[in-house]
All heavy atoms as a GROMACS GRO file, in nm:
protein
  561
    1MET      N    1   0.081  -0.116   0.002
    1MET     CA    2  -0.001  -0.001   0.001
    1MET      C    3   0.088   0.124   0.002
    1MET      O    4   0.058   0.222  -0.069
    1MET     CB    5  -0.095  -0.002   0.121
    1MET     CG    6  -0.193   0.115   0.121
    1MET     SD    7  -0.308   0.115   0.258
    1MET     CE    8  -0.418  -0.014   0.204
    2LEU      N    9   0.194   0.121   0.084
    2LEU     CA   10   0.282   0.239   0.087
    2LEU      C   11   0.346   0.266  -0.047
    2LEU      O   12   0.353   0.382  -0.090
    2LEU     CB   13   0.389   0.218   0.196
    2LEU     CG   14   0.480   0.334   0.226
    2LEU    CD1   15   0.400   0.454   0.277
    2LEU    CD2   16   0.584   0.294   0.329
    3LEU      N   17   0.389   0.162  -0.115
    3LEU     CA   18   0.448   0.181  -0.245
    3LEU      C   19   0.347   0.229  -0.346
    3LEU      O   20   0.377   0.316  -0.432
    3LEU     CB   21   0.513   0.051  -0.294
    3LEU     CG   22   0.640   0.007  -0.218
    3LEU    CD1   23   0.690  -0.128  -0.269
    3LEU    CD2   24   0.748   0.113  -0.224
    4ASN      N   25   0.227   0.180  -0.338
    4ASN     CA   26   0.118   0.226  -0.428
    4ASN      C   27   0.090   0.375  -0.408
    4ASN      O   28   0.042   0.442  -0.501
    4ASN     CB   29  -0.009   0.148  -0.411
    4ASN     CG   30   0.001   0.006  -0.470
    4ASN    OD1   31   0.082  -0.017  -0.559
    4ASN    ND2   32  -0.078  -0.085  -0.423
    5GLN      N   33   0.112   0.425  -0.285
    5GLN     CA   34   0.093   0.565  -0.255
    5GLN      C   35   0.218   0.649  -0.274
    5GLN      O   36   0.226   0.763  -0.229
    5GLN     CB   37   0.038   0.582  -0.110
    5GLN     CG   38  -0.103   0.533  -0.092
    5GLN     CD   39  -0.148   0.550   0.052
    5GLN    OE1   40  -0.231   0.471   0.098
    5GLN    NE2   41  -0.101   0.651   0.124
    6GLU      N   42   0.321   0.587  -0.332
    6GLU     CA   43   0.449   0.653  -0.356
    6GLU      C   44   0.510   0.706  -0.227
    6GLU      O   45   0.572   0.813  -0.223
    6GLU     CB   46   0.435   0.763  -0.459
    6GLU     CG   47   0.386   0.715  -0.594
    6GLU     CD   48   0.359   0.826  -0.694
    6GLU    OE1   49   0.348   0.943  -0.655
    6GLU    OE2   50   0.347   0.792  -0.812
    7CYS      N   51   0.489   0.627  -0.120
    7CYS     CA   52   0.543   0.662   0.014
    7CYS      C   53   0.494   0.796   0.065
    7CYS      O   54   0.562   0.869   0.134
    7CYS     CB   55   0.694   0.656   0.018
    7CYS     SG   56   0.759   0.490  -0.017
    8ARG      N   57   0.368   0.828   0.031
    8ARG     CA   58   0.309   0.958   0.071
    8ARG      C   59   0.171   0.943   0.134
    8ARG      O   60   0.104   0.842   0.111
    8ARG     CB   61   0.294   1.046  -0.055
    8ARG     CG   62   0.424   1.080  -0.122
    8ARG     CD   63   0.406   1.164  -0.248
    8ARG     NE   64   0.533   1.193  -0.309
    8ARG     CZ   65   0.617   1.289  -0.273
    8ARG    NH1   66   0.585   1.368  -0.170
    8ARG    NH2   67   0.731   1.304  -0.335
    9CYS      N   68   0.135   1.040   0.213
    9CYS     CA   69   0.002   1.045   0.273
    9CYS      C   70  -0.100   1.052   0.158
    9CYS      O   71  -0.077   1.128   0.064
    9CYS     CB   72  -0.010   1.165   0.367
    9CYS     SG   73  -0.178   1.199   0.423
   10ALA      N   74  -0.207   0.979   0.170
   10ALA     CA   75  -0.308   0.977   0.065
   10ALA      C   76  -0.384   1.109   0.052
   10ALA      O   77  -0.448   1.134  -0.049
   10ALA     CB   78  -0.408   0.861   0.090
   11ILE      N   79  -0.377   1.193   0.152
   11ILE     CA   80  -0.449   1.323   0.148
   11ILE      C   81  -0.356   1.438   0.117
   11ILE      O   82  -0.370   1.502   0.014
   11ILE     CB   83  -0.527   1.348   0.280
   11ILE    CG1   84  -0.636   1.242   0.296
   11ILE    CG2   85  -0.586   1.492   0.280
   11ILE    CD1   86  -0.713   1.255   0.429
   12CYS      N   87  -0.260   1.464   0.200
   12CYS     CA   88  -0.173   1.583   0.180
   12CYS      C   89  -0.054   1.553   0.095
   12CYS      O   90   0.016   1.645   0.051
   12CYS     CB   91  -0.133   1.644   0.315
   12CYS     SG   92  -0.008   1.546   0.403
   13ARG      N   93  -0.024   1.427   0.073
   13ARG     CA   94   0.086   1.384  -0.014
   13ARG      C   95   0.228   1.409   0.041
   13ARG      O   96   0.325   1.401  -0.032
   13ARG     CB   97   0.072   1.444  -0.154
   13ARG     CG   98  -0.060   1.422  -0.224
   13ARG     CD   99  -0.091   1.279  -0.255
   13ARG     NE  100   0.005   1.226  -0.349
   13ARG     CZ  101   0.042   1.097  -0.356
   13ARG    NH1  102  -0.013   1.009  -0.272
   13ARG    NH2  103   0.135   1.055  -0.441
   14ILE      N  104   0.236   1.435   0.171
   14ILE     CA  105   0.368   1.449   0.232
   14ILE      C  106   0.440   1.314   0.232
   14ILE      O  107   0.378   1.209   0.250
   14ILE     CB  108   0.357   1.504   0.377
   14ILE    CG1  109   0.496   1.546   0.428
   14ILE    CG2  110   0.292   1.407   0.469
   14ILE    CD1  111   0.493   1.623   0.557
   15HIS      N  112   0.568   1.318   0.203
   15HIS     CA  113   0.648   1.194   0.194
   15HIS      C  114   0.677   1.147   0.335
   15HIS      O  115   0.699   1.225   0.424
   15HIS     CB  116   0.777   1.223   0.115
   15HIS     CG  117   0.846   1.097   0.076
   15HIS    ND1  118   0.934   1.029   0.161
   15HIS    CD2  119   0.841   1.025  -0.039
   15HIS    CE1  120   0.981   0.921   0.099
   15HIS    NE2  121   0.925   0.918  -0.022
   16VAL      N  122   0.677   1.014   0.353
   16VAL     CA  123   0.698   0.954   0.487
   16VAL      C  124   0.834   0.997   0.545
   16VAL      O  125   0.847   1.001   0.670
   16VAL     CB  126   0.688   0.802   0.484
   16VAL    CG1  127   0.544   0.760   0.453
   16VAL    CG2  128   0.788   0.736   0.391
   17SER      N  129   0.931   1.027   0.465
   17SER     CA  130   1.060   1.070   0.517
   17SER      C  131   1.054   1.205   0.588
   17SER      O  132   1.142   1.238   0.668
   17SER     CB  133   1.165   1.079   0.403
   17SER     OG  134   1.129   1.176   0.309
   18LYS      N  135   0.945   1.281   0.567
   18LYS     CA  136   0.930   1.410   0.629
   18LYS      C  137   0.847   1.401   0.757
   18LYS      O  138   0.831   1.506   0.825
   18LYS     CB  139   0.863   1.510   0.531
   18LYS     CG  140   0.930   1.524   0.399
   18LYS     CD  141   1.058   1.606   0.415
   18LYS     CE  142   1.116   1.626   0.274
   18LYS     NZ  143   1.252   1.675   0.279
   19LEU      N  144   0.792   1.286   0.789
   19LEU     CA  145   0.705   1.271   0.901
   19LEU      C  146   0.782   1.251   1.031
   19LEU      O  147   0.883   1.178   1.034
   19LEU     CB  148   0.608   1.154   0.880
   19LEU     CG  149   0.515   1.165   0.760
   19LEU    CD1  150   0.434   1.036   0.743
   19LEU    CD2  151   0.424   1.285   0.770
   20LYS      N  152   0.730   1.307   1.142
   20LYS     CA  153   0.789   1.286   1.271
   20LYS      C  154   0.726   1.163   1.340
   20LYS      O  155   0.785   1.107   1.432
   20LYS     CB  156   0.770   1.410   1.358
   20LYS     CG  157   0.847   1.528   1.307
   20LYS     CD  158   0.829   1.648   1.391
   20LYS     CE  159   0.908   1.766   1.334
   20LYS     NZ  160   0.891   1.889   1.412
   21GLN      N  161   0.605   1.128   1.298
   21GLN     CA  162   0.535   1.011   1.356
   21GLN      C  163   0.513   0.909   1.243
   21GLN      O  164   0.512   0.944   1.126
   21GLN     CB  165   0.402   1.051   1.415
   21GLN     CG  166   0.418   1.144   1.536
   21GLN     CD  167   0.282   1.185   1.590
   21GLN    OE1  168   0.192   1.230   1.515
   21GLN    NE2  169   0.266   1.175   1.723
   22ASP      N  170   0.491   0.783   1.283
   22ASP     CA  171   0.467   0.680   1.186
   22ASP      C  172   0.338   0.709   1.109
   22ASP      O  173   0.244   0.772   1.162
   22ASP     CB  174   0.449   0.544   1.257
   22ASP     CG  175   0.582   0.490   1.309
   22ASP    OD1  176   0.689   0.533   1.264
   22ASP    OD2  177   0.578   0.408   1.402
   23ILE      N  178   0.336   0.663   0.987
   23ILE     CA  179   0.214   0.676   0.904
   23ILE      C  180   0.108   0.591   0.962
   23ILE      O  181   0.131   0.483   1.020
   23ILE     CB  182   0.246   0.646   0.756
   23ILE    CG1  183   0.140   0.707   0.667
   23ILE    CG2  184   0.264   0.500   0.733
   23ILE    CD1  185   0.188   0.746   0.530
   24ALA      N  186  -0.019   0.636   0.953
   24ALA     CA  187  -0.132   0.567   1.012
   24ALA      C  188  -0.209   0.491   0.909
   24ALA      O  189  -0.226   0.536   0.793
   24ALA     CB  190  -0.227   0.667   1.081
   25VAL      N  191  -0.263   0.376   0.946
   25VAL     CA  192  -0.350   0.297   0.859
   25VAL      C  193  -0.491   0.345   0.886
   25VAL      O  194  -0.547   0.322   0.993
   25VAL     CB  195  -0.337   0.144   0.886
   25VAL    CG1  196  -0.432   0.067   0.798
   25VAL    CG2  197  -0.193   0.098   0.870
   26ASP      N  198  -0.546   0.418   0.791
   26ASP     CA  199  -0.682   0.472   0.806
   26ASP      C  200  -0.782   0.367   0.769
   26ASP      O  201  -0.763   0.290   0.676
   26ASP     CB  202  -0.699   0.596   0.717
   26ASP     CG  203  -0.838   0.653   0.731
   26ASP    OD1  204  -0.884   0.674   0.845
   26ASP    OD2  205  -0.903   0.675   0.626
   27HIS      N  206  -0.895   0.364   0.845
   27HIS     CA  207  -0.999   0.267   0.815
   27HIS      C  208  -1.136   0.331   0.843
   27HIS      O  209  -1.148   0.426   0.918
   27HIS     CB  210  -0.981   0.143   0.902
   27HIS     CG  211  -1.002   0.166   1.049
   27HIS    ND1  212  -0.908   0.225   1.129
   27HIS    CD2  213  -1.108   0.141   1.130
   27HIS    CE1  214  -0.953   0.232   1.250
   27HIS    NE2  215  -1.078   0.182   1.257
   28ASN      N  216  -1.232   0.275   0.782
   28ASN     CA  217  -1.372   0.312   0.801
   28ASN      C  218  -1.414   0.258   0.937
   28ASN      O  219  -1.410   0.136   0.961
   28ASN     CB  220  -1.459   0.258   0.688
   28ASN     CG  221  -1.603   0.298   0.701
   28ASN    OD1  222  -1.670   0.275   0.803
   28ASN    ND2  223  -1.661   0.351   0.594
   29HIS      N  224  -1.461   0.345   1.030
   29HIS     CA  225  -1.495   0.298   1.161
   29HIS      C  226  -1.625   0.217   1.166
   29HIS      O  227  -1.645   0.142   1.260
   29HIS     CB  228  -1.501   0.417   1.256
   29HIS     CG  229  -1.367   0.475   1.287
   29HIS    ND1  230  -1.316   0.578   1.218
   29HIS    CD2  231  -1.274   0.436   1.376
   29HIS    CE1  232  -1.195   0.605   1.263
   29HIS    NE2  233  -1.166   0.522   1.360
   30LYS      N  234  -1.709   0.232   1.064
   30LYS     CA  235  -1.832   0.154   1.061
   30LYS      C  236  -1.807   0.014   1.004
   30LYS      O  237  -1.862  -0.083   1.056
   30LYS     CB  238  -1.937   0.226   0.976
   30LYS     CG  239  -1.988   0.354   1.037
   30LYS     CD  240  -2.091   0.421   0.952
   30LYS     CE  241  -2.133   0.552   1.014
   30LYS     NZ  242  -2.226   0.628   0.928
   31THR      N  243  -1.727   0.002   0.897
   31THR     CA  244  -1.705  -0.124   0.837
   31THR      C  245  -1.577  -0.195   0.875
   31THR      O  246  -1.560  -0.316   0.856
   31THR     CB  247  -1.706  -0.110   0.682
   31THR    OG1  248  -1.591  -0.033   0.646
   31THR    CG2  249  -1.833  -0.042   0.632
   32GLY      N  250  -1.481  -0.115   0.926
   32GLY     CA  251  -1.348  -0.168   0.961
   32GLY      C  252  -1.257  -0.182   0.838
   32GLY      O  253  -1.141  -0.220   0.852
   33LYS      N  254  -1.307  -0.148   0.722
   33LYS     CA  255  -1.228  -0.164   0.597
   33LYS      C  256  -1.118  -0.060   0.592
   33LYS      O  257  -1.145   0.058   0.612
   33LYS     CB  258  -1.320  -0.152   0.477
   33LYS     CG  259  -1.252  -0.175   0.344
   33LYS     CD  260  -1.345  -0.169   0.228
   33LYS     CE  261  -1.266  -0.190   0.099
   33LYS     NZ  262  -1.352  -0.178  -0.019
   34VAL      N  263  -0.995  -0.105   0.562
   34VAL     CA  264  -0.883  -0.015   0.547
   34VAL      C  265  -0.903   0.068   0.420
   34VAL      O  266  -0.942   0.016   0.315
   34VAL     CB  267  -0.751  -0.096   0.539
   34VAL    CG1  268  -0.632  -0.003   0.499
   34VAL    CG2  269  -0.720  -0.166   0.670
   35ARG      N  270  -0.876   0.203   0.433
   35ARG     CA  271  -0.891   0.291   0.319
   35ARG      C  272  -0.758   0.325   0.259
   35ARG      O  273  -0.742   0.312   0.138
   35ARG     CB  274  -0.964   0.417   0.363
   35ARG     CG  275  -1.106   0.392   0.411
   35ARG     CD  276  -1.185   0.518   0.434
   35ARG     NE  277  -1.150   0.578   0.564
   35ARG     CZ  278  -1.236   0.649   0.637
   35ARG    NH1  279  -1.360   0.667   0.594
   35ARG    NH2  280  -1.199   0.702   0.753
   36ALA      N  281  -0.664   0.376   0.338
   36ALA     CA  282  -0.536   0.421   0.286
   36ALA      C  283  -0.440   0.449   0.402
   36ALA      O  284  -0.482   0.437   0.520
   36ALA     CB  285  -0.555   0.541   0.199
   37LEU      N  286  -0.322   0.493   0.369
   37LEU     CA  287  -0.226   0.536   0.471
   37LEU      C  288  -0.222   0.687   0.477
   37LEU      O  289  -0.221   0.755   0.375
   37LEU     CB  290  -0.087   0.482   0.434
   37LEU     CG  291  -0.076   0.330   0.421
   37LEU    CD1  292   0.063   0.291   0.371
   37LEU    CD2  293  -0.106   0.261   0.554
   38LEU      N  294  -0.226   0.739   0.598
   38LEU     CA  295  -0.235   0.884   0.622
   38LEU      C  296  -0.131   0.929   0.721
   38LEU      O  297  -0.095   0.852   0.812
   38LEU     CB  298  -0.373   0.921   0.678
   38LEU     CG  299  -0.496   0.889   0.591
   38LEU    CD1  300  -0.621   0.934   0.666
   38LEU    CD2  301  -0.488   0.948   0.455
   39CYS      N  302  -0.085   1.053   0.706
   39CYS     CA  303  -0.002   1.111   0.809
   39CYS      C  304  -0.085   1.136   0.932
   39CYS      O  305  -0.212   1.134   0.927
   39CYS     CB  306   0.064   1.241   0.761
   39CYS     SG  307  -0.049   1.379   0.742
   40HIS      N  308  -0.020   1.158   1.047
   40HIS     CA  309  -0.092   1.175   1.170
   40HIS      C  310  -0.193   1.293   1.163
   40HIS      O  311  -0.304   1.283   1.210
   40HIS     CB  312   0.009   1.197   1.284
   40HIS     CG  313  -0.056   1.227   1.415
   40HIS    ND1  314  -0.117   1.127   1.488
   40HIS    CD2  315  -0.072   1.341   1.487
   40HIS    CE1  316  -0.165   1.180   1.601
   40HIS    NE2  317  -0.137   1.309   1.602
   41ARG      N  318  -0.148   1.404   1.102
   41ARG     CA  319  -0.235   1.522   1.094
   41ARG      C  320  -0.361   1.496   1.014
   41ARG      O  321  -0.469   1.525   1.059
   41ARG     CB  322  -0.154   1.641   1.029
   41ARG     CG  323  -0.237   1.765   1.018
   41ARG     CD  324  -0.159   1.875   0.957
   41ARG     NE  325  -0.111   1.835   0.825
   41ARG     CZ  326  -0.040   1.913   0.743
   41ARG    NH1  327   0.002   2.031   0.784
   41ARG    NH2  328  -0.002   1.867   0.624
   42CYS      N  329  -0.346   1.436   0.896
   42CYS     CA  330  -0.464   1.406   0.814
   42CYS      C  331  -0.555   1.302   0.877
   42CYS      O  332  -0.679   1.315   0.875
   42CYS     CB  333  -0.422   1.362   0.676
   42CYS     SG  334  -0.348   1.496   0.576
   43ASN      N  335  -0.496   1.201   0.942
   43ASN     CA  336  -0.574   1.102   1.012
   43ASN      C  337  -0.651   1.165   1.127
   43ASN      O  338  -0.771   1.134   1.150
   43ASN     CB  339  -0.481   0.992   1.064
   43ASN     CG  340  -0.558   0.870   1.110
   43ASN    OD1  341  -0.650   0.821   1.044
   43ASN    ND2  342  -0.522   0.822   1.228
   44ASN      N  343  -0.589   1.258   1.197
   44ASN     CA  344  -0.651   1.329   1.309
   44ASN      C  345  -0.769   1.417   1.261
   44ASN      O  346  -0.873   1.424   1.324
   44ASN     CB  347  -0.549   1.410   1.382
   44ASN     CG  348  -0.599   1.463   1.516
   44ASN    OD1  349  -0.671   1.390   1.586
   44ASN    ND2  350  -0.564   1.585   1.549
   45ILE      N  351  -0.749   1.485   1.148
   45ILE     CA  352  -0.857   1.569   1.092
   45ILE      C  353  -0.981   1.485   1.066
   45ILE      O  354  -1.092   1.522   1.105
   45ILE     CB  355  -0.809   1.637   0.962
   45ILE    CG1  356  -0.706   1.745   0.992
   45ILE    CG2  357  -0.926   1.694   0.885
   45ILE    CD1  358  -0.633   1.799   0.869
   46LEU      N  359  -0.962   1.368   1.005
   46LEU     CA  360  -1.081   1.284   0.977
   46LEU      C  361  -1.141   1.233   1.105
   46LEU      O  362  -1.263   1.227   1.118
   46LEU     CB  363  -1.038   1.167   0.889
   46LEU     CG  364  -0.993   1.199   0.747
   46LEU    CD1  365  -0.964   1.072   0.669
   46LEU    CD2  366  -1.096   1.284   0.672
   47GLY      N  367  -1.057   1.196   1.202
   47GLY     CA  368  -1.107   1.147   1.326
   47GLY      C  369  -1.184   1.252   1.406
   47GLY      O  370  -1.289   1.222   1.460
   48GLN      N  371  -1.130   1.375   1.410
   48GLN     CA  372  -1.198   1.481   1.481
   48GLN      C  373  -1.333   1.516   1.417
   48GLN      O  374  -1.429   1.549   1.486
   48GLN     CB  375  -1.110   1.607   1.486
   48GLN     CG  376  -0.987   1.592   1.570
   48GLN     CD  377  -1.022   1.573   1.719
   48GLN    OE1  378  -1.112   1.634   1.772
   48GLN    NE2  379  -0.954   1.481   1.782
   49ALA      N  380  -1.342   1.503   1.285
   49ALA     CA  381  -1.468   1.528   1.216
   49ALA      C  382  -1.559   1.403   1.218
   49ALA      O  383  -1.670   1.408   1.169
   49ALA     CB  384  -1.442   1.569   1.071
   50GLN      N  385  -1.508   1.295   1.277
   50GLN     CA  386  -1.581   1.169   1.285
   50GLN      C  387  -1.630   1.119   1.148
   50GLN      O  388  -1.741   1.067   1.132
   50GLN     CB  389  -1.698   1.180   1.386
   50GLN     CG  390  -1.652   1.211   1.523
   50GLN     CD  391  -1.767   1.229   1.622
   50GLN    OE1  392  -1.882   1.243   1.582
   50GLN    NE2  393  -1.734   1.228   1.748
   51ASP      N  394  -1.547   1.144   1.043
   51ASP     CA  395  -1.575   1.103   0.907
   51ASP      C  396  -1.702   1.164   0.851
   51ASP      O  397  -1.754   1.118   0.749
   51ASP     CB  398  -1.581   0.950   0.896
   51ASP     CG  399  -1.447   0.885   0.919
   51ASP    OD1  400  -1.344   0.950   0.918
   51ASP    OD2  401  -1.447   0.762   0.934
   52HIS      N  402  -1.750   1.274   0.907
   52HIS     CA  403  -1.869   1.340   0.858
   52HIS      C  404  -1.831   1.435   0.743
   52HIS      O  405  -1.767   1.538   0.764
   52HIS     CB  406  -1.943   1.417   0.965
   52HIS     CG  407  -2.009   1.333   1.068
   52HIS    ND1  408  -2.144   1.315   1.074
   52HIS    CD2  409  -1.954   1.258   1.170
   52HIS    CE1  410  -2.174   1.235   1.172
   52HIS    NE2  411  -2.060   1.196   1.232
   53ILE      N  412  -1.873   1.398   0.622
   53ILE     CA  413  -1.840   1.478   0.505
   53ILE      C  414  -1.895   1.618   0.518
   53ILE      O  415  -1.827   1.718   0.480
   53ILE     CB  416  -1.894   1.409   0.376
   53ILE    CG1  417  -1.816   1.275   0.355
   53ILE    CG2  418  -1.883   1.497   0.256
   53ILE    CD1  419  -1.874   1.186   0.250
   54GLU      N  420  -2.012   1.633   0.574
   54GLU     CA  421  -2.077   1.763   0.585
   54GLU      C  422  -1.991   1.855   0.674
   54GLU      O  423  -1.978   1.975   0.647
   54GLU     CB  424  -2.216   1.751   0.642
   54GLU     CG  425  -2.311   1.671   0.558
   54GLU     CD  426  -2.297   1.520   0.574
   54GLU    OE1  427  -2.232   1.474   0.669
   54GLU    OE2  428  -2.351   1.446   0.491
   55ILE      N  429  -1.937   1.803   0.784
   55ILE     CA  430  -1.853   1.884   0.874
   55ILE      C  431  -1.728   1.930   0.797
   55ILE      O  432  -1.689   2.048   0.806
   55ILE     CB  433  -1.815   1.807   1.001
   55ILE    CG1  434  -1.939   1.785   1.088
   55ILE    CG2  435  -1.703   1.881   1.076
   55ILE    CD1  436  -1.914   1.694   1.205
   56LEU      N  437  -1.667   1.844   0.725
   56LEU     CA  438  -1.548   1.878   0.649
   56LEU      C  439  -1.579   1.980   0.540
   56LEU      O  440  -1.502   2.073   0.516
   56LEU     CB  441  -1.481   1.753   0.593
   56LEU     CG  442  -1.426   1.655   0.700
   56LEU    CD1  443  -1.393   1.523   0.637
   56LEU    CD2  444  -1.310   1.716   0.772
   57GLN      N  445  -1.692   1.967   0.474
   57GLN     CA  446  -1.733   2.063   0.372
   57GLN      C  447  -1.759   2.199   0.433
   57GLN      O  448  -1.722   2.302   0.378
   57GLN     CB  449  -1.859   2.013   0.297
   57GLN     CG  450  -1.828   1.898   0.204
   57GLN     CD  451  -1.951   1.838   0.142
   57GLN    OE1  452  -2.060   1.834   0.202
   57GLN    NE2  453  -1.940   1.788   0.019
   58GLU      N  454  -1.824   2.200   0.551
   58GLU     CA  455  -1.846   2.328   0.619
   58GLU      C  456  -1.717   2.392   0.665
   58GLU      O  457  -1.702   2.515   0.662
   58GLU     CB  458  -1.943   2.309   0.741
   58GLU     CG  459  -2.089   2.280   0.696
   58GLU     CD  460  -2.150   2.391   0.616
   58GLU    OE1  461  -2.121   2.510   0.644
   58GLU    OE2  462  -2.228   2.362   0.523
   59ALA      N  463  -1.625   2.309   0.706
   59ALA     CA  464  -1.493   2.364   0.747
   59ALA      C  465  -1.422   2.428   0.626
   59ALA      O  466  -1.358   2.537   0.640
   59ALA     CB  467  -1.405   2.250   0.807
   60ILE      N  468  -1.430   2.366   0.512
   60ILE     CA  469  -1.374   2.422   0.386
   60ILE      C  470  -1.439   2.556   0.353
   60ILE      O  471  -1.371   2.656   0.324
   60ILE     CB  472  -1.379   2.322   0.272
   60ILE    CG1  473  -1.289   2.204   0.298
   60ILE    CG2  474  -1.348   2.394   0.139
   60ILE    CD1  475  -1.316   2.088   0.205
   61ALA      N  476  -1.572   2.557   0.360
   61ALA     CA  477  -1.649   2.680   0.331
   61ALA      C  478  -1.608   2.790   0.430
   61ALA      O  479  -1.593   2.910   0.392
   61ALA     CB  480  -1.797   2.651   0.340
   62TYR      N  481  -1.593   2.757   0.554
   62TYR     CA  482  -1.551   2.851   0.659
   62TYR      C  483  -1.413   2.911   0.624
   62TYR      O  484  -1.393   3.034   0.631
   62TYR     CB  485  -1.546   2.780   0.793
   62TYR     CG  486  -1.487   2.862   0.906
   62TYR    CD1  487  -1.570   2.951   0.978
   62TYR    CD2  488  -1.353   2.849   0.938
   62TYR    CE1  489  -1.513   3.027   1.079
   62TYR    CE2  490  -1.298   2.923   1.041
   62TYR     CZ  491  -1.379   3.014   1.112
   62TYR     OH  492  -1.326   3.091   1.215
   63LEU      N  493  -1.320   2.826   0.592
   63LEU     CA  494  -1.186   2.874   0.558
   63LEU      C  495  -1.187   2.962   0.437
   63LEU      O  496  -1.118   3.068   0.433
   63LEU     CB  497  -1.092   2.756   0.537
   63LEU     CG  498  -1.052   2.677   0.658
   63LEU    CD1  499  -0.973   2.554   0.621
   63LEU    CD2  500  -0.974   2.762   0.757
   64ARG      N  501  -1.269   2.926   0.336
   64ARG     CA  502  -1.281   3.011   0.217
   64ARG      C  503  -1.343   3.147   0.250
   64ARG      O  504  -1.300   3.249   0.201
   64ARG     CB  505  -1.363   2.940   0.112
   64ARG     CG  506  -1.285   2.829   0.046
   64ARG     CD  507  -1.363   2.769  -0.069
   64ARG     NE  508  -1.277   2.671  -0.136
   64ARG     CZ  509  -1.321   2.556  -0.189
   64ARG    NH1  510  -1.451   2.527  -0.184
   64ARG    NH2  511  -1.240   2.473  -0.245
   65ARG      N  512  -1.443   3.143   0.335
   65ARG     CA  513  -1.516   3.270   0.375
   65ARG      C  514  -1.422   3.365   0.447
   65ARG      O  515  -1.429   3.484   0.429
   65ARG     CB  516  -1.636   3.230   0.462
   65ARG     CG  517  -1.730   3.346   0.487
   65ARG     CD  518  -1.868   3.295   0.544
   65ARG     NE  519  -1.852   3.220   0.666
   65ARG     CZ  520  -1.884   3.090   0.680
   65ARG    NH1  521  -1.929   3.022   0.580
   65ARG    NH2  522  -1.872   3.028   0.794
   66PHE      N  523  -1.329   3.312   0.527
   66PHE     CA  524  -1.243   3.399   0.604
   66PHE      C  525  -1.101   3.403   0.554
   66PHE      O  526  -1.014   3.458   0.624
   66PHE     CB  527  -1.245   3.356   0.754
   66PHE     CG  528  -1.378   3.384   0.822
   66PHE    CD1  529  -1.474   3.286   0.838
   66PHE    CD2  530  -1.407   3.513   0.858
   66PHE    CE1  531  -1.596   3.314   0.898
   66PHE    CE2  532  -1.530   3.544   0.917
   66PHE     CZ  533  -1.624   3.443   0.938
   67SER      N  534  -1.076   3.353   0.435
   67SER     CA  535  -0.938   3.361   0.382
   67SER      C  536  -0.916   3.502   0.330
   67SER      O  537  -1.004   3.569   0.283
   67SER     CB  538  -0.919   3.258   0.268
   67SER     OG  539  -0.998   3.293   0.158
   68GLU      N  540  -0.793   3.546   0.346
   68GLU     CA  541  -0.752   3.676   0.298
   68GLU      C  542  -0.732   3.669   0.150
   68GLU      O  543  -0.662   3.578   0.101
   68GLU     CB  544  -0.628   3.728   0.370
   68GLU     CG  545  -0.650   3.750   0.515
   68GLU     CD  546  -0.527   3.804   0.584
   68GLU    OE1  547  -0.424   3.813   0.520
   68GLU    OE2  548  -0.540   3.838   0.702
   69VAL      N  549  -0.789   3.759   0.079
   69VAL     CA  550  -0.772   3.766  -0.069
   69VAL      C  551  -0.664   3.868  -0.100
   69VAL      O  552  -0.666   3.979  -0.049
   69VAL     CB  553  -0.906   3.807  -0.137
   69VAL    CG1  554  -0.887   3.810  -0.288
   69VAL    CG2  555  -1.013   3.709  -0.097
   70SER      N  556  -0.567   3.826  -0.180
   70SER     CA  557  -0.457   3.917  -0.216
   70SER      C  558  -0.504   4.021  -0.311
   70SER      O  559  -0.575   4.001  -0.398
   70SER     CB  560  -0.340   3.840  -0.274
   70SER     OG  561  -0.314   3.725  -0.208
   0.00000   0.00000   0.00000
């Protein structure tokens, strides 16, 4: 799986050589099915949002609404 992901987090694409913590095996908490390998930060983001797509979409909208435009 790691080689298939080019030794990178499936979300942010950071290379494992740049990580301070081991890469995490992400899984669907309802089915237990493994999804991909994630860095700690990306795995934590999904965990904090409890895999709710709507929460993550609202977080993106929030960031866009309050981002500074050059």
